[in-house]
C-alpha positions in Angstrom: -152.6 -175.5 13.3 -155.8 -177.3 13.0 -158.9 -175.3 11.8 -162.2 -175.8 13.5 -165.2 -176.6 11.3 -168.5 -174.8 11.7 -170.9 -176.6 14.1 -173.9 -178.0 12.4 -176.4 -180.7 13.4 -175.8 -184.0 11.7 -179.0 -183.7 9.7 -178.0 -180.2 8.4 -176.8 -180.3 4.8 -174.2 -178.0 3.5 -176.2 -175.5 1.5 -174.9 -172.3 -0.1 -177.8 -170.7 -1.8 -180.1 -168.6 0.5 -183.3 -169.9 -1.1 -182.2 -173.5 -0.5 -181.4 -172.7 3.1 -184.8 -171.2 3.6 -186.6 -174.1 2.0 -184.6 -176.5 4.2 -185.6 -174.5 7.3 -189.2 -174.6 6.3 -189.2 -178.4 6.0 -187.5 -178.6 9.5 -190.2 -176.3 10.9 -193.0 -178.5 9.5 -191.4 -181.6 11.0 -190.9 -179.9 14.4 -194.4 -178.4 14.6 -196.1 -181.6 13.5 -194.1 -183.6 16.1 -195.5 -181.2 18.7 -199.1 -182.0 17.6 -199.8 -179.0 15.4 -201.5 -179.2 12.0 -199.4 -177.3 9.5 -200.8 -176.0 6.2 -198.8 -174.3 3.5 -200.5 -171.9 1.1 -200.3 -172.6 -2.6 -197.6 -170.5 -4.3 -195.0 -168.2 -2.7 -196.7 -164.8 -3.0 -198.2 -164.8 0.6 -196.5 -162.9 3.3 -196.7 -165.9 5.6 -195.2 -169.3 5.1 -197.6 -171.5 7.0 -200.9 -171.6 8.8 -200.6 -173.6 12.0 -203.7 -175.1 13.7 -204.0 -176.3 17.2 -206.2 -179.2 18.4 -208.9 -176.7 19.5 -208.9 -175.0 16.1 -206.8 -171.9 16.9 -204.9 -170.7 13.8 -201.7 -168.7 13.5 -199.9 -167.2 10.5 -196.3 -168.1 10.7 -193.2 -166.8 8.9 -190.2 -169.0 9.2 -186.7 -167.5 9.1 -183.3 -169.2 9.6 -179.8 -168.3 10.8 -176.8 -170.2 9.7 -173.8 -168.2 10.8 -172.8 -166.1 13.7 -171.9 -162.4 13.2 -170.4 -160.1 15.9 -171.2 -162.5 18.7 -174.8 -163.2 17.9 -177.0 -164.9 15.2 -178.8 -162.3 13.1 -182.4 -163.0 12.3 -183.9 -161.0 9.5 -187.4 -160.0 10.7 -188.5 -158.3 7.6 -190.1 -159.2 4.3 -188.3 -159.5 1.0 -189.2 -155.9 0.4 -187.3 -154.7 3.6 -190.6 -154.0 5.3 -191.2 -155.0 8.9 -193.8 -157.6 9.5 -197.0 -156.3 11.0 -199.7 -157.9 13.1 -202.2 -157.6 10.2 -199.8 -159.7 8.1 -198.6 -162.5 10.4 -198.9 -163.6 14.0 -195.4 -165.1 14.6 -191.9 -165.2 13.3 -190.4 -168.5 14.0 -186.6 -168.3 13.9 -184.4 -171.4 13.5 -180.7 -171.1 14.5 -179.5 -174.1 12.5 -176.0 -174.7 14.0 -177.6 -175.0 17.5 -180.9 -176.6 16.5 -182.6 -173.8 18.4 -186.1 -172.5 17.7 -187.6 -169.1 18.6 -191.3 -168.5 18.5 -191.6 -164.7 18.5 -195.0 -162.9 18.5 -194.8 -160.3 15.7 -196.0 -157.6 18.2 -192.8 -158.1 20.2 -190.4 -157.5 17.2 -189.0 -154.0 17.3 -186.9 -153.8 14.1 -185.9 -155.5 10.9 -183.0 -157.4 12.5 -183.0 -159.5 15.7 -180.1 -160.8 17.7 -180.3 -164.4 18.9 -177.9 -165.9 21.5 -178.5 -169.7 21.7 -174.8 -170.3 22.3 -174.9 -168.3 25.6 -177.0 -170.2 28.2 -177.3 -167.2 30.5 -178.0 -164.6 27.8 -180.5 -161.8 28.6 -181.1 -161.0 24.9 -184.4 -159.5 24.1 -185.7 -162.6 22.3 -184.2 -165.4 24.5 -187.5 -165.7 26.4 -189.1 -166.9 23.2 -186.7 -169.8 22.7 -188.8 -173.0 22.4 -191.9 -171.0 23.2 -194.1 -173.3 21.2 -196.9 -172.9 23.8 -197.5 -169.4 22.4 -198.9 -170.9 19.2 -201.5 -172.7 21.4 -202.4 -169.7 23.6 -202.4 -166.5 21.6 -205.3 -165.8 19.3 -204.6 -164.9 15.7 -205.4 -161.5 14.2 -207.2 -163.1 11.3 -210.6 -161.5 11.0 -213.6 -163.8 11.1 -215.3 -164.4 7.8 -219.1 -164.7 8.1 -221.2 -166.1 5.4 -224.2 -163.9 4.6 -227.5 -165.5 3.6 
């Protein structure tokens, strides 16, 4: 009996270590966002709760946390929507979680205010799915339209 190999895009390397998978997904995010006309900035170091600042042409800025899914579990792709400390992301921390389902090359741009728990189920393999987050698949327009929660900094004279 012939065994089926896991589906992966041609450009997807076979990575085993979770940190390497995350780094690869972040590079894929930068490439995708820049190809859509966004300016992408990465903060120095890795101690920030967000991975990127994304700027639009009209100078709107969003704090983005990138997460990736590589394998299916129980019929869906689980997306961790919490920080390394098992704490839910809050609007004061980030504006969007961008989830990347690698085997299907599917992107989800989810406003942090719409995330209800620490794990989200994604269904890119089911075209007619009514999953909670399917409306955010390829929702790159949200980065252009929703204002950030970043407070304005005013210089005092």
